[in-house]
LUMPA-845967 format. One line per field, with one value per atom (N, C-alpha, C): residue in one letter; x, y, z. Coordinates in steps of 0.001 Angstrom, whole numbers, plus 500000, padded with zeros to 6 digits. Example, Ala and Ser with C-alpha at 12.3 -4.5 7.8 and 13.67 -1.06 7.14 Angstrom:
# LUMPA-845967
r	(a_a_a_s_s_s) .
x	(513190_512300_513200_512850_513670_512900) .
y	(494310_495500_496700_497750_498940_500030) .
z	(507800_507800_507800_507080_507140_507870) .
//
This chain:
# LUMPA-845967
r	(m_m_m_k_k_k_k_k_k_v_v_v_r_r_r_r_r_r_i_i_i_l_l_l_a_a_a_v_v_v_c_c_c_h_h_h_e_e_e_l_l_l_p_p_p_p_p_p_v_v_v_g_g_g_g_g_g_g_g_g_g_g_g_g_g_g_i_i_i_g_g_g_f_f_f_l_l_l_s_s_s_i_i_i_l_l_l_k_k_k_a_a_a_m_m_m_p_p_p_g_g_g_g_g_g_v_v_v_t_t_t_t_t_t_d_d_d_i_i_i_i_i_i_t_t_t_a_a_a_m_m_m_g_g_g_r_r_r_g_g_g_l_l_l_r_r_r_p_p_p_v_v_v_e_e_e_k_k_k_q_q_q_g_g_g_p_p_p_v_v_v_t_t_t_i_i_i_y_y_y_r_r_r_v_v_v_g_g_g_l_l_l_a_a_a_r_r_r_n_n_n_i_i_i_n_n_n_l_l_l_e_e_e_t_t_t_q_q_q_s_s_s_s_s_s_k_k_k_l_l_l_s_s_s_a_a_a_y_y_y_t_t_t_s_s_s_l_l_l_a_a_a_v_v_v_f_f_f_s_s_s_v_v_v_c_c_c_a_a_a_f_f_f_f_f_f_k_k_k_a_a_a_l_l_l_s_s_s_l_l_l_c_c_c_f_f_f_r_r_r_d_d_d_r_r_r_y_y_y_d_d_d_a_a_a_l_l_l_y_y_y_s_s_s_n_n_n_y_y_y_l_l_l_v_v_v_p_p_p_s_s_s_g_g_g_v_v_v_i_i_i_g_g_g_t_t_t_a_a_a_v_v_v_s_s_s_a_a_a_l_l_l_f_f_f_r_r_r_l_l_l_r_r_r_h_h_h_v_v_v_a_a_a_t_t_t_i_i_i_v_v_v_e_e_e_g_g_g_d_d_d_i_i_i_m_m_m_d_d_d_a_a_a_s_s_s_r_r_r_s_s_s_a_a_a_t_t_t_v_v_v_p_p_p_h_h_h_r_r_r_g_g_g_l_l_l_i_i_i_i_i_i_p_p_p_a_a_a_a_a_a_i_i_i_k_k_k_l_l_l_a_a_a_a_a_a_g_g_g_g_g_g_a_a_a_h_h_h_r_r_r_l_l_l_l_l_l_a_a_a_i_i_i_s_s_s_g_g_g_y_y_y_s_s_s_r_r_r_e_e_e_m_m_m_a_a_a_i_i_i_r_r_r_h_h_h_y_y_y_g_g_g_i_i_i_a_a_a_r_r_r_p_p_p_i_i_i_e_e_e_v_v_v_v_v_v_n_n_n_f_f_f_g_g_g_i_i_i_e_e_e_r_r_r_p_p_p_p_p_p_s_s_s_v_v_v_r_r_r_a_a_a_p_p_p_e_e_e_r_r_r_a_a_a_a_a_a_g_g_g_l_l_l_f_f_f_t_t_t_l_l_l_s_s_s_f_f_f_l_l_l_g_g_g_r_r_r_l_l_l_v_v_v_e_e_e_r_r_r_k_k_k_g_g_g_l_l_l_r_r_r_f_f_f_l_l_l_f_f_f_s_s_s_a_a_a_m_m_m_k_k_k_e_e_e_l_l_l_p_p_p_p_p_p_e_e_e_v_v_v_r_r_r_l_l_l_v_v_v_v_v_v_i_i_i_g_g_g_e_e_e_g_g_g_p_p_p_l_l_l_a_a_a_g_g_g_e_e_e_l_l_l_g_g_g_t_t_t_a_a_a_a_a_a_k_k_k_e_e_e_p_p_p_g_g_g_l_l_l_e_e_e_g_g_g_r_r_r_v_v_v_l_l_l_f_f_f_a_a_a_g_g_g_r_r_r_l_l_l_d_d_d_e_e_e_k_k_k_e_e_e_k_k_k_r_r_r_a_a_a_a_a_a_l_l_l_e_e_e_s_s_s_s_s_s_d_d_d_a_a_a_f_f_f_v_v_v_f_f_f_p_p_p_s_s_s_v_v_v_r_r_r_e_e_e_g_g_g_l_l_l_g_g_g_l_l_l_v_v_v_a_a_a_m_m_m_e_e_e_a_a_a_m_m_m_a_a_a_a_a_a_g_g_g_l_l_l_p_p_p_v_v_v_i_i_i_s_s_s_t_t_t_r_r_r_n_n_n_g_g_g_g_g_g_t_t_t_t_t_t_d_d_d_f_f_f_m_m_m_d_d_d_e_e_e_g_g_g_t_t_t_n_n_n_a_a_a_l_l_l_y_y_y_v_v_v_d_d_d_y_y_y_g_g_g_s_s_s_v_v_v_e_e_e_q_q_q_l_l_l_k_k_k_e_e_e_a_a_a_i_i_i_l_l_l_k_k_k_l_l_l_k_k_k_n_n_n_d_d_d_t_t_t_g_g_g_l_l_l_r_r_r_s_s_s_a_a_a_m_m_m_g_g_g_a_a_a_a_a_a_n_n_n_l_l_l_a_a_a_r_r_r_s_s_s_t_t_t_a_a_a_f_f_f_f_f_f_c_c_c_d_d_d_a_a_a_v_v_v_a_a_a_l_l_l_r_r_r_y_y_y_l_l_l_e_e_e_a_a_a_a_a_a_e_e_e_s_s_s_d_d_d) .
x	(671377_671299_670765_669904_669276_670309_670155_671036_670771_671844_671738_671606_670535_670332_670105_669553_669323_670046_670907_671735_671381_671292_671242_672597_673206_674534_674555_675425_675621_677111_677511_678917_678924_679379_679260_680165_681194_682087_682091_681673_681802_682421_683171_683768_682696_682968_684254_684501_683629_683830_684679_685713_686508_687645_688155_689325_689141_690213_690245_689201_688766_687776_686474_686017_684798_684995_686152_686448_686469_687158_687252_685909_685094_683787_682858_682806_681957_682396_683698_684207_683750_683728_683266_681792_680969_679532_679254_680023_679838_680311_681186_681738_680969_679864_679075_678601_678420_677993_676674_676434_675223_673965_673032_671780_671761_672930_673010_673017_672051_671957_672008_672454_672669_672083_671430_671074_672001_672725_673682_673383_673439_673178_674516_674760_676017_675750_676823_676683_676567_675765_675653_676948_677254_678404_678018_678779_678463_678471_677393_677319_676932_676639_676292_674774_674314_672888_672425_671188_670698_670512_670257_670135_670945_671765_672605_672762_672679_672839_674188_674962_676234_676184_675813_675709_674668_675051_674093_673888_674491_674441_673660_672681_671963_672397_672880_673432_672403_672125_671238_672081_672121_672918_672016_672403_671589_672489_671861_672615_672982_674009_674439_675418_675322_676214_677511_678229_679531_680448_681718_682746_682454_682401_682121_683377_684490_685715_686544_686863_687605_689017_689584_690972_691114_690108_690215_689387_688561_687744_688567_688638_689455_688855_687533_686861_686340_686840_686354_684889_684496_683098_682184_682583_681781_681697_682833_682844_681961_682056_681236_679754_679460_678068_677529_678339_677933_677727_678602_678462_677184_676869_675664_674407_674380_673229_673092_674221_674174_673604_674036_673598_672085_671505_670050_669356_669829_669203_669355_670524_670764_669882_669688_668827_667400_666857_665484_665385_666440_666436_666438_667222_667253_665883_665210_663865_662920_662967_662053_662341_663612_663968_663522_663671_663283_661765_661010_659551_659113_659904_659562_659976_661113_661720_662091_662432_662859_664343_665154_666595_666973_668041_668529_669647_670371_671510_671796_672493_672908_674422_675109_676549_676821_677659_678084_679598_680066_681499_681934_682823_683237_682283_682841_682004_681228_681865_681136_681281_680185_678841_678046_678541_677735_677364_678312_678044_676968_676917_675881_674508_674436_673172_672783_673757_673488_673000_673574_673153_671690_671291_669906_668928_669254_668340_668234_669359_669329_668512_668542_667749_666257_665905_664494_663895_664692_664164_664734_665441_665995_666831_667736_668628_669984_670573_671942_672873_673665_674494_675976_676672_678120_678767_679584_680238_681729_682278_683697_684438_685542_686455_687434_687561_688468_689732_689730_690820_690388_689831_689388_688261_687625_686574_687137_688279_688835_690054_690660_691777_691363_691790_691341_691952_691142_691635_692038_691480_691854_693254_693829_695191_696063_695931_696719_696555_695453_695126_696231_696938_698030_697627_696469_695998_694528_694052_692629_691764_690455_689521_689495_689435_689359_687925_687700_686391_685496_684201_683246_682385_681942_680909_681397_682488_682928_683419_684259_684624_683419_682406_681198_680454_680401_679726_680464_681788_682586_682277_682250_681971_680551_679608_678217_678100_678711_678630_679339_680503_681243_680460_679765_678996_677674_677155_675839_675833_677006_677069_677055_676448_676486_677876_678520_679901_680691_681906_682763_684020_684254_685411_686351_687598_688564_689315_689678_690317_691782_692357_693761_694044_695143_695574_695868_696382_696665_695383_694328_693065_692467_692564_692067_692851_694165_695012_694675_694459_694135_692773_691813_690481_690553_691344_691488_692281_693380_694265_693606_692921_692429_691001_690201_688802_688398_689349_689085_688043_687925_686947_687400_686606_687030_686454_685464_684822_685698_685472_686287_686153_687283_687329_688055_687375_687966_688593_689828_690501_690148_689532_689257_689768_690915_691476_690550_690370_689696_690491_689844_690529_690415_690919_690876_690136_689580_688937_689999_689614_690560_690962_692262_692704_692393_692130_691856_693126_692964_694101_694394_695640_696027_697360_697616_698917_699725_700603_701356_702353_702530_703544_704939_705829_707213_707843_708664_709379_710495_710645_711647_713054_713835_715208_716044_716844_717749_717119_715806_715128_714689_714575_714026_712800_711626_710372_709696_709452_708691_707255_706312_704914_704373_703453_702712_701244_700381_698944_698226_697381_696642_696155_695411_694941_696106_696067_697137_696797_697079_696872_698155_698276_699526_699930_698951_699245_699931_699803_700349_701857_702469_703928_704654_703995_704681_705799_705659_706758_708010_707802_708899_709539_708729_709253_709990_709455_710129_711520_711638_712946_713963_713508_714414_714745_713763_713982_715098_715176_716203_717612_717771_719095_719385_718471_718644_719126_719750_720232_719104_719393_718343_717536_718067_717301_716170_716107_714991_713830_712707_711528_710367_709373_708215_706925_705983_704646_703670_702957_702000_700593_699902_698549_697564_696654_695669_695462_694490_694188_693841_693792_693493_693836_693570_693731_695166_696159_697557_698118_697283_697787_698549_698005_698664_700007_700043_701295_702357_701938_702893_703384_702492_702910_703978_703826_704839_706149_706043_707243_708004_707273_707920_708733_708623_709407_710690_710916_712113_713361_714529_715768_715940_716336_716506_715279_714132_712893_712304_712607_711959_712169_711056_711110_711169_711181_711314_710042_709052_707806_706650_705902_704735_703468_702548_701268_700243_699824_698906_697450_697148_695770_694993_693675_692805_692714_692945_692922_691827_691270_690342_691137_690444_691109_692148_691824_692782_693981_693735_694846_695745_695129_695901_696756_696158_696895_698084_697857_698939_700066_699699_700713_701542_700891_701621_702550_702041_702844_704025_703957_705081_706096_705856_706791_707754_708843_709828_709606_709013_708770_707677_707032_705961_706424_706138_706540_705290_705253_704091_704584_704770_705465_704564_703396_702399_702876_702314_702517_701822_700577_699772_698714_698417_697399_696643_695324_694533_694833_695066_695422_696410_695933_696815_696445_695218_694765_695629_696175_696981_698247_698782_699943_699556_698341_697851_697735_697244_697125_698498_699484_700839_701396_701132_701574_700932_699631_698927_699449_700155_700796_702219_702631_703958_705087_704768_705798_706377_707683_708234_707767_707662_707097_708104_708187_708914_707871_707812_706747_707302_706669_706940_706281_706740_706092_704863_703773_702648_701409_701511_700345_699885_698838_698149_698909_699915_700603_701304_701649_702349_701472_700154_699270_699534_700024_700134_701471_702406_703728_704807_705715_706818_708097_708864_710135_711062_711577_712553_711953_710758_710105_709169_708331_707344_707612_708397_708594_709902_710400_711471_710824_710969_710339_711329_710796_711598_710793_711474_710796_710348_709109_708629_709543_709914_710752_712238_712674_714083_714396_714821_715153_716269_717216_718343_717860_716990_716471_715693_714849_714047_714943_715922_716853_717598_718076_718829_717955_716694_715790_715530_715332_715109_716344_717511_718749_718991_718615_718787_717986_716738_715922_716402_716835_717329_718548_719441_720720_720708_719682_719630_718429_718662_717554_717056_717937_717522_716543_716833_715941_714615_714706_713503_712589_713171_712387_711795_712603_712128_710995_711143_710109_708836_708980_707814_707069_707815_707182_706470_707094_706477_705191_705202_704017_702883_703223_702208_701540_702340_701799_700925_701367_700611_699317_699297_698151_696857_696944_695714_694866_695481_694732_693934_694182_693531_692234_691934_690793_689489_688570_687390_686414_686397_685416_685645_686929_687230_686878_687150_686833_685323_684574_683118_682517_683087_682583_682769_683868_684103_683115_682790_681793_680414_680097_678811_678735_679824_679881_679700_680238_680111_678651_677838_676423_675600_676084_675292_675624_676749_677166_677033_676965_676849_678211) .
y	(030805_031685_030897_031527_030896_030532_029334_028909_029747_030075_030904_030010_030203_029464_030401_031591_032567_033860_034303_035486_036562_037790_038958_039649_039987_040603_041845_042787_044008_044212_044379_044670_045418_046670_047487_047024_046214_045706_044177_043591_042153_041926_040846_040618_040530_041134_041672_043132_043734_045105_045067_045923_045997_044998_044760_043912_042825_042598_041458_041472_042672_042737_042068_042302_041672_040206_039892_038504_037618_038080_037291_037093_038142_038072_037109_037216_036325_034869_034638_033269_032661_033479_033003_032619_033467_033192_031937_031729_030539_029276_029427_028275_027941_028628_028337_026880_026279_024882_024659_023420_023072_023525_024056_024532_026011_026668_028112_028836_029704_030448_031945_032700_034137_034922_036030_037056_038235_038661_039751_040894_042108_043320_043979_044276_044895_045907_046537_047589_047006_047656_047303_047656_046919_047207_047012_047584_047490_046033_045653_044311_043227_043601_042617_042509_041340_041115_041633_042136_042640_041552_040315_039193_038025_037442_036319_035336_034060_033043_032348_032282_031559_030580_029349_028349_028755_028782_029142_030647_031441_032905_033491_034335_035090_036543_037078_038433_039380_040480_041533_042790_043274_044447_045664_046759_047978_049187_050325_051569_051828_052675_053088_052084_051844_050890_051580_052068_052667_052430_052751_052407_053043_052197_052664_052701_052210_052044_053323_053835_055097_054994_053796_053626_053559_053024_052855_053867_054647_055670_056948_057486_058684_059930_059929_061083_060723_061401_061154_061541_062625_063052_061961_061371_060314_059097_058737_057580_057830_059016_059329_059400_059896_059913_058492_057615_056218_055565_055879_055325_055817_057103_057660_057026_056904_056295_054835_054127_052729_052622_053484_053409_053526_054469_054643_053428_053005_051857_050578_050386_049177_049140_050284_050343_049915_050463_050121_048691_048207_046805_045894_046243_045448_045439_046599_046654_045707_045730_044885_043401_043039_041643_041201_042082_041736_041611_042402_042260_040970_040539_039346_038056_038095_036876_037080_035992_036060_035671_036558_036319_036131_035364_035108_036054_036606_037480_038367_039481_040406_040605_040433_040658_041870_042796_043917_043883_044076_044042_045431_046062_047465_048259_049049_049851_050918_051492_052433_051972_051958_052322_051155_049913_048730_048646_048971_048870_049823_051006_051977_051444_050900_050312_049144_048297_047148_047550_048630_049109_049542_050275_050749_049592_048690_047581_046616_046329_045398_045960_047279_047896_047812_048022_047991_046594_045570_044206_043296_043892_043155_041946_042213_041178_041260_040125_040073_040610_041639_042316_042088_041482_041278_042159_043111_044051_043749_043878_043599_044846_045149_046223_045629_046244_045725_046585_047634_048617_049864_049675_050814_051576_050971_051673_052627_052302_053143_053952_053570_054316_054823_056017_056680_056007_055198_054456_055381_056579_057523_058088_057831_058291_057104_056005_054782_054141_054426_053831_054032_055153_055430_056400_057047_057997_057716_058066_057863_058880_058646_059600_060887_062014_063319_063839_064956_065575_065048_065306_064953_063748_063649_062676_061240_060921_059517_059037_059781_059318_059087_059975_059792_058529_058257_057051_055792_055840_054697_054388_055424_055229_054734_055231_054786_053301_052869_051470_050557_051005_050191_050030_051094_051029_050311_050227_049642_048160_047546_046108_045311_044135_043262_042638_042291_041800_042563_042932_043701_042880_042617_041848_042729_042298_042954_041865_042129_041091_040877_041770_041609_042419_042091_042875_044312_044504_045852_046667_046087_046821_047171_046236_046522_047675_047637_048689_050058_050126_051404_051936_051028_051447_052053_051437_051933_053238_053280_054442_055696_055550_056738_057126_056179_056487_056239_055828_055665_054616_053596_052543_051745_051791_051214_049829_049411_048126_046982_045749_044626_044431_044194_043893_042567_041578_040258_040153_039683_039508_038138_038144_036922_037150_036571_036743_036158_036883_036293_035075_034229_033059_032997_031926_031713_030417_030333_029099_028034_026781_025698_025783_025831_026053_024871_025144_024053_023276_022028_021218_021543_021877_022202_021518_021398_020901_022105_022529_023751_023523_024532_024402_024318_023715_023597_024977_025127_026393_026485_027681_027875_027710_026880_026626_027896_028148_029289_030607_030625_031857_031765_032916_032999_033886_033286_033986_034426_035717_036300_036489_036400_036694_037749_038544_039553_039343_039468_039307_040438_041177_042250_043289_044261_045363_046271_046784_047664_049101_049402_050729_051135_052416_052945_052248_051955_051392_050033_049324_047968_047932_049079_049162_048621_048535_047965_048856_050164_051042_050766_050553_050194_048879_047895_046608_046759_047579_047804_048408_049320_049940_048885_047934_046856_045928_045651_044756_045276_046585_047167_046850_046596_046338_044844_044004_042565_041987_040806_040203_039911_039845_039725_038431_037407_036147_036219_037307_037499_038114_037398_037848_038076_038823_039133_038910_038187_038005_038800_039739_040593_040089_039613_039077_040081_040565_041525_042646_043498_044633_045832_047001_048193_049450_050616_051887_052237_051608_051914_050986_050139_049152_049813_050903_051581_052165_052888_053508_052452_051380_050334_049603_049434_048802_049620_050947_051828_051755_051758_051687_050383_049311_048007_047941_048970_049005_049816_050350_051152_050260_050842_050061_049339_048093_047280_046462_046795_046052_045410_045963_045508_044007_043313_041878_041030_041671_040923_040946_041735_041843_041393_040400_039894_040306_040971_041336_040275_039478_038375_038799_039976_040427_039651_039724_039017_037548_036642_035211_034539_033444_032668_031867_031169_030530_029496_028693_027671_028304_029323_030011_030704_031325_032012_031015_029888_028861_028355_028124_027640_028661_029951_031003_031085_030947_030982_029772_028592_027384_027319_028065_028085_029161_029886_030912_030327_031056_030646_031350_032539_033300_034322_034767_035752_037043_038178_039485_040302_040857_041609_042971_043950_045200_046351_046077_047108_048136_049332_050365_049967_049497_049165_048131_047194_046173_045892_045719_045329_043908_043011_041621_041099_040843_040325_038930_038754_037438_036873_037750_037247_036554_037026_036346_034961_034838_033514_032581_033114_032293_031828_032704_032324_031247_031374_030365_029017_029030_027792_027157_027942_027405_026939_027019_026558_027505_028809_029788_030490_030757_031679_033088_033939_035277_036338_037388_038601_039692_040300_041262_042506_043623_044820_044657_045421_045446_046343_045756_046564_046469_045885_045828_044431_043984_042757_041463_041421_040156_039575_040400_039888_038982_038949_038025_036579_036355_034973_034624_035571_035276_035716_034803_035097_035329_036305_036634_035418_035100_034027_032646_032427_031117_031081_032116_032177_033295_034277_035441_036144_036883_037840_039224_039996_041322_042414_043437_044603_045856_046976_048256_048799_049308_049889_051048_051063_052133_051826_050788_050434_049483_050040_049228_048246_048686_047820_046600_046788_045661_044691_045217_044367_043587_044262_043591_042464_042739_041725_040538_040797_039699_038799_039389_038601_037763_038393_037658_036533_036764_035739_034492_034664_033508_032896_033727_033218_032329_032740_032044_030918_030858_029850_028931_027854_026938_026225_025992_025344_026202_027494_028413_028515_028597_028696_027487_026305_025076_024977_025314_025222_026210_027426_028435_028064_027549_027123_025991_025015_023893_024371_025295_025839_026591_027321_028078_027154_026098_025144_024498_024155_023522_024496_025737_026706_027124_027097_027629_026869_025627_024860_025498_026293_026969_028163_028569_029754_029439_028153_027827_028301_028733_029475_028682_027362_026615_026789_026865_027086_028516_029481_030878_031074_030403_030524_030092_029066_028609_029678_030428_031498_032650_032936_033971_033543_032276_031769_031845_031489_031541_032966_033946_035342_035784_035245_035616_034798_033623_032725_032846_033495_033592_035016_035170_036501_037185) .
z	(704835_703663_702471_701698_700544_699484_698897_697821_696570_695871_694670_693444_692693_691448_690261_690533_689461_689816_688901_689119_688094_688574_687701_687827_686706_686731_685853_686214_685430_685230_683974_683643_682325_682334_681124_679996_680288_679257_679278_678181_677984_676612_676438_675126_674034_672862_672412_672791_673606_674064_675339_675410_676633_676665_677879_678035_679066_679855_680763_681860_682298_683366_682984_681763_681293_680951_680363_679994_681240_682285_683513_684182_684202_684849_684109_682785_682000_682150_682189_682350_683676_684732_686038_685982_685379_685307_684484_683417_682584_683282_684293_685006_686277_686539_687734_687724_688915_688975_688245_687858_687131_687847_687092_687672_687980_687976_688224_686877_686666_685414_685685_684695_684859_683697_684012_683035_683290_682286_682476_681522_682045_681265_680965_679702_679298_678190_677701_676695_675291_674478_673073_672348_671290_670447_668996_668096_666666_666209_665511_664956_665944_667195_668213_668359_668764_668938_670304_670389_671680_672722_672288_673213_672650_673496_673064_674218_673918_674944_674776_675861_675888_677055_676769_677820_678847_680143_681189_681353_680468_680578_679408_679729_678704_678793_677686_677638_677025_677729_677238_677021_675778_675448_675270_675925_675895_675668_675356_675203_673762_673566_672235_671653_670361_669698_669300_670297_670019_671213_671025_672012_673377_674409_675762_676622_676061_676839_676832_678023_678130_677573_677604_677187_675674_674980_673539_672755_673437_672782_672644_671431_671199_671842_672034_672631_674022_675046_676404_676537_675855_675918_675363_674240_673631_674544_675179_676080_677293_677884_679064_678696_677494_677033_676908_676325_676180_677538_678497_679848_680523_680339_680953_680358_679031_678371_678786_678834_679273_680681_681589_682986_683106_682355_682394_681790_680628_679948_680762_681364_682154_683395_684024_685203_684852_683767_683397_682871_682233_681808_683028_684041_685279_685942_685952_686527_685790_684464_683692_683921_684031_684278_685670_686634_688005_688152_687399_687422_686729_685744_684963_685638_686350_686886_688343_688999_690390_690473_691029_691147_692610_692816_694170_694575_693599_693899_692708_692983_691937_692043_690913_690861_689971_690437_689596_689465_688243_687952_687522_688254_688202_689100_690013_690908_690154_689115_688253_686808_686054_686504_687101_686923_687244_688715_689603_691034_691514_690904_691270_690866_689657_689183_690093_690423_691286_692665_693204_694523_694507_693467_693375_693185_692269_691961_693134_693784_694919_696085_696262_697324_697010_695755_695359_695458_695129_695065_696158_697106_698242_697799_696876_696365_697053_697281_697788_696710_697019_696014_696298_695337_695413_694350_694777_693857_693784_692579_692361_691906_692597_692195_691186_690025_688999_688978_688209_688190_687450_686237_685447_686104_687110_687838_688890_689461_690520_690077_688944_688381_687007_686649_685428_684194_683488_682326_681189_681135_680080_680298_681479_681780_682180_681408_681577_682946_683637_684941_685968_685869_686806_687907_687761_688771_689061_690259_690570_689848_689866_689281_690109_689416_690078_690031_690664_690638_691750_691621_692663_692320_691054_690710_690774_690061_690015_691380_692113_693453_694358_694278_695093_694687_693371_692881_693334_693339_693797_695264_696090_697516_697749_696942_697056_696739_695634_695231_696224_696724_697695_698988_699400_700639_700492_699256_699045_698790_698616_698346_699655_699614_700788_700970_699857_699901_698853_699218_698327_698032_696740_696306_695494_695382_694495_693750_692486_691689_692037_692844_693239_694494_695141_696290_695906_694692_694205_694089_693494_693344_694706_695648_697001_697623_697478_698050_697460_696146_695498_695965_696154_696612_698011_698862_700232_700252_699503_699535_698968_697824_697123_697483_698001_698267_699713_700526_701950_702284_701451_701705_702926_703982_705263_705515_704759_704993_704466_704899_704416_702904_702263_700834_700678_700150_699971_698586_698515_697225_696652_695477_694721_693302_692987_691647_690597_689502_688358_687890_687107_686570_685062_684501_683053_682760_681580_681165_680910_681114_680824_679360_679074_677689_676791_675511_674572_674256_673880_673444_671984_671703_670333_670025_668759_668328_667882_668739_668466_667336_666474_665420_666015_665262_665722_665857_666901_667063_666030_665469_664416_664976_664332_664779_664661_665687_665664_666052_666275_666671_668128_668769_670122_670025_670214_669958_671248_671341_672445_671985_672907_672567_673511_672989_673746_673420_674436_674244_674971_674258_674918_673934_674458_673624_673255_672044_671583_671980_673249_673812_674531_674810_675367_676658_677519_678848_678795_677686_677606_677382_677090_677101_675894_674743_673572_673051_673180_672740_673569_674854_675757_675316_674989_674519_673197_672308_671019_671226_672197_672473_672898_673724_674147_672990_672139_670993_670088_669927_669054_669539_670841_671410_671566_671076_671188_669865_669892_668650_667677_666379_665359_665434_666088_666186_667209_667971_668900_668127_668087_667357_668336_667892_668737_667961_668571_668010_668875_668279_668980_668675_669707_669556_670147_669329_669810_668818_669116_668265_669144_668541_669321_668562_669148_668431_668048_668691_668353_667281_666681_665717_664574_664034_662923_663304_664422_664872_665192_665854_666205_664964_663982_662730_662026_662065_661474_662259_663592_664439_664214_663906_663719_662423_661585_660342_660492_661687_661922_661913_661663_661692_663031_662963_664165_664507_663909_664177_662931_661768_660543_660331_660103_659869_661129_662295_663553_664392_663988_664742_663853_664316_663590_664341_663651_664234_663830_664807_664524_664557_665143_665242_666298_666197_667150_666738_667672_667395_668214_667682_668500_669530_670409_671546_671103_670113_669662_668963_668152_667479_668492_669497_670541_671318_671679_672416_671600_670293_669436_669336_669223_669130_670407_671559_672827_672950_672627_672803_671847_670741_669812_670162_671267_671737_672756_672997_674005_675337_675300_676532_676262_677343_677256_677917_677272_677814_678114_679321_679813_680305_679366_679714_680130_680713_681002_682024_681883_682893_684194_684067_685238_684856_685762_685530_686816_686686_687848_688275_687317_687620_686586_685363_684318_683871_683356_682920_681806_680957_679844_680341_681467_682052_682558_683109_683522_682323_681197_679994_679514_679597_679203_680128_681423_682373_682070_681704_681380_680101_679274_678077_678361_679638_680025_679666_679586_679219_680442_680441_681439_681101_682113_681926_682352_681550_681926_682083_683258_683535_684216_683925_684721_686089_687040_688364_688237_687727_687269_688132_689325_690194_690484_689766_690113_689941_689090_688810_690032_691001_692180_693032_692764_693478_693081_691856_691382_690743_690659_690117_691092_691397_692300_691506_691930_691299_691275_690088_689948_689791_690343_690221_689034_688910_687832_686840_687252_686386_686713_685735_685947_685890_686954_687022_686638_685938_685573_685889_686000_686198_684853_684802_683559_683147_681886_681361_681366_682090_682126_680975_679848_678678_679010_679828_680189_680971_681959_682731_681851_680964_680093_679132_678575_677660_678375_679583_680333_680721_681069_681431_680231_679053_677836_677513_677596_677308_678325_679564_680596_680257_679843_679467_678152_677235_675949_676135_677016_677152_678181_679006_680077_679844_679089_678778_680026_681001_682239_683018_683143_683835_683088_681771_680954_681161_681153_681319_682717_683728_685116_685368_684862_685070_684318_683102_682332_683020_683571_684276_685541_686260_687478_687138_686029_685628_685196_684483_684054_685266_686267_687473_688261_688396_689185_688492_687172_686432_686689_687154_687403_688504_689357_690424_689896_688634_688086_687353_687151_686307_686941_686089_686535_687380_687258_688042_689537_689956_691373_691801_690927_691230_691315_690443_690439_691774_692387_693688_694754_694679_695648_695436_694194_693905_694404_694224_694688_696208_696861_698320_698837_698098_698515_698561_697643_697629_698628_698977_699840_701316_701647_703053_703553_704870_705472_705532) .
//
């Protein structure tokens, strides 16, 4: 099989647009071995440049400069319109790039819309096509990713993209299971967990004496479970504090909720942080809480593990690929305020458990770094 040196990729969401699916994919492409370069087509966003170079990756942004994400867009019609326009623009951009340059492989991230575009382009130019199932592509993100897509068009597009790829990957065992269960995909699906970039070295601020600080990292949307976490916080002692890292459409509502009795003065909204600021905020915490309804994988939990934090997580899907109950995390059922409260108190009161779990997470996190994951992606395109 021909060695891969030039990659064409399609992913409708790349940072700062979208969430972990785009972040993980871009990190893999940037971590490819020396000499491997990528041109990637993604959606335009407000204030972003149409062409941008990040290391070995050149990003081409096309389509409408408005929100393309179904989970954060208030209008489903507007989001679907943006997706349709992006699909047409991305297809023609891929054609122009393929006529201009010679690529060895095509990677698509999300079966819809990227996988459909990848299937068409790879057939026209006889490119090896590796498609990745994430979660928002197979589960309806506009409904907290708890149900599959309904109707005729999107399920048909998912099956088309899954059948048209030379290799089919999934970011977690959960995503693979959902693809098989809801869409009857019968072909082999290889699980390759996304990874995280090697964290920067920072000097973390001292932890406040007498306080127990929890951290949360993610988009402020309903699916992330912050209302559930707030309910548990109200029943915890006042020395338990929460730092919320991230931004999103629920920021205003959550800010108001954080002023309610039992929460006022105990919740800090840090907003969007750069990598060093985020690392410092995590390292100054005592534990990380991941209260999502559902997750395709959970890169933010990996980042917390790499900061040496014990994790409290809901049984939300993808995290079970890399966190074991009692060793790396304490698991709770989504919606059980009592379970979440007890898990937080258990870590607060047991410094030995907290230290052991944090050390175990720090040790395990080295397996998540993107350079190792990038080699598996490269192998998928180079092998039969």
